[in-house]
Steps between C-alpha positions, in 0.01 A plus 500: 500500500829659603473757780607857427862578587533733798836410655820688404792320330742301716781750429367857474650723235688807634269801510749707296477248215119505518508881493717490186258252337205729579654760270396279206131499604348737244273703734792547743752630248660818630417413861792598732710220649386587853134451405576172323696389804197574719288270277769229514523519878124492564388269219482121503732328254353214297675238285276248323559217252297425188150380593503646851179677598541861609133573569160339449197637317242673727740503798555831679732737315742614771835582331667697227737291286813645338632245249881515500554197277286240322143474381162448668187374322154574636213271398129511572308183565262577209770604253672162469874482440528841334638755749301819543810680626875445468729674749862534388827631636479868589125515566308617804188289558273356768315730738608864465429797727173679408379185321149372577601141431382272779600157372738363242324473167681184396731216589865621499768245411873535440553437127879527476768283660560762767280786616666758723266760646458743786165517675380806692219408744185711497556592864815696398329711230436808723856492633643449149308798355620714787864389470502518118264785389564440128355149527147647490545636146683186386224276634219707346672491159533122529135469601386697193715285272362186662139611459559566131672164454236302689224675306675417174541135601139468612373668184710264293361205693145635447563531126645148485196368685267681260701368205475148638122532533474642150711218357293242687172649378626521144634143504165380630310687230732384221496139618132440417503613133846352447386162633183517290702583189737212569213253543327630186819472293559145628141403418524658157812299415323180611198571277711597199700178525182293534342665195821445305448128547127535441542661160592165343167359617323797340679439170403132506132593524512606132207739541321622190484870424133496594581348840777754564261790432235339719746465793612861455137613511441289813797666674386847392158428647662407830726809508224741390293421807500755782731404791346240725484594867585224738195342659438638851452140613826307470295181490341601171842552343615160623187336356558677168861380489395146592243494220769597247737239641239223467426601141869503410560164673214344304642640172759352593767761576791390716578853625147577621627587849742756350271652237168532688605767761620746233189450287273546801683815610450646152125427511496222241197268536425143405289638211811678367688170510218329315518768229874439458448123496260538207784659303776255599524135586567389859877502460494836321283652774734379776818625330341836412374553858841411642660761277223752580531450880876555480442814296268631774762427767772663291283808451444532876874461561575780254236723663657427840843589363368829363324588827798400717759686295269802487482489881880478525537790258250701707695429819826604337334820379374562853853453636637747247225748589561447872876542482502752212766281338701663220342837568626830634492562877259794466217448255132564442337245729156351449408440863205260440731281289754499784230398749382217273858380442559494877181298554617258233835459677314410821240281330597188694379675818169606342335156495221591738508877453262701282671793330263794445643762263358852491712679240395829352499493120785670316712554812794716387854365522733663750875557479650269761744224588281213383690215665503680837126573485438131439695428819253727681202309356668171595551606862143627538334204327710247693402672826134479396532129420676434831226689684230284338684171556286400800172654383219241487265707284558553126823695451487804277790711377380827349724707274402858422671736257355838410587866461424738787583859415866518399580169664466135403341296779579132543316318775562142612226370724449170684232360728739367762470557877652848474788677673448602866467881530801523733722337234384685190747784555790255534455269199731718287782497757809306392533157666148517644279206409188335636597164349654216703879494541677365195216583260595860421768757575266797518652687205239442230277796583798716591644436152159566344481834682849595380411422137174694518677800653766474231216553251374796706192306598318398817431164662246455779296225661141494619393189682208352686391137541409364158626802310866597475603743227850609408473812285779625275477842336746584223522831312398482136774749416820457696631842398199675653512305828634675807 
């Protein structure tokens, strides 16, 4: 890796020219020439080419950087190639007076052909503030703008991360029914084509009207039986299937291996085959059973298609409920429906989690921003699932929704290890997280708190080992909330 540039250019630029260039730095506009000259005389000039490293991530922040020309991109190791910050001509960046920044938050690289900058070392900050009193106000204004910008960037990254998780969960949930529907449709086409060929064999049987009615009655007898439960012993089912296969082979029926499993699964016995054989000759019995077995397979394929497409439709409905698609921003929100839709969106993470719902009947709807409330439920439920990730005992997620006085209470409870008492007051702070680096930005609960406050509600946490509860209280009537 290239070492950070610290040496000045071979031919220093005259300080008067640097002072003139400083006039174009936005926070320094209006600064007298004498003050700009002081900065030019005491600062360290820097000229870098594209790709040169100006500072490394996590190294000590020890300078203020005034960008006179060019562009600097700052990357974090966990953010890939997308820069988290872009410094352009006329910006003041790096370590600023009064800032609590200890280390550089990313890897700074020159992104333009030429970067021309002036660096003010941290050791000169007291002398600079004394020589240029107006720098204090200029620096504080820049700090406030930077905090707002960094917060916006981090919140955007948090939302993109949440969107990525949501898309991943949804793709996983849609994949199973979509794959099942595809397999069922493929199987159905195969059976329909086979029966198309088989119909000529049926015609050649030249069955009498009496035989046709007898076969219809035999089929009705089979279908009128109560559903057969699979034998608890798989060996018994195999023996049953083998008995049918032997009978069909002795008939003879060339497709015994293909017909027997479907007949056995439907509960058809050797006695049933004997009854059909009394109606038809050997060839007629074989052809009829081939057709009948394919009908059974086709029926199961259709049932699978219906179930799979119903599941897909349900997931799409859950997405629409979750996102409040095609609906007004403020609407009457059914909170239990929002909780259920959120659980559905996170279903791929619920494989070994028991969801216990305790919803009061006839919970009234509240006037709220439905999509934003669902973001709150997502943040709280995801935190609960993360907390239970390493729990060896059965994992339980408990969702409570009931009316308490003039407020609607929503409680999300998990049986994870709990939050240490000394950290419970900090979990709602922006950028604070107990998760490993790179797994979270620490804005999920902060955003949840902002949304709840926007609805004039309250969000609190109560935690002990094996019992962590995030409680949200929302006013039933927004106009009466103070």
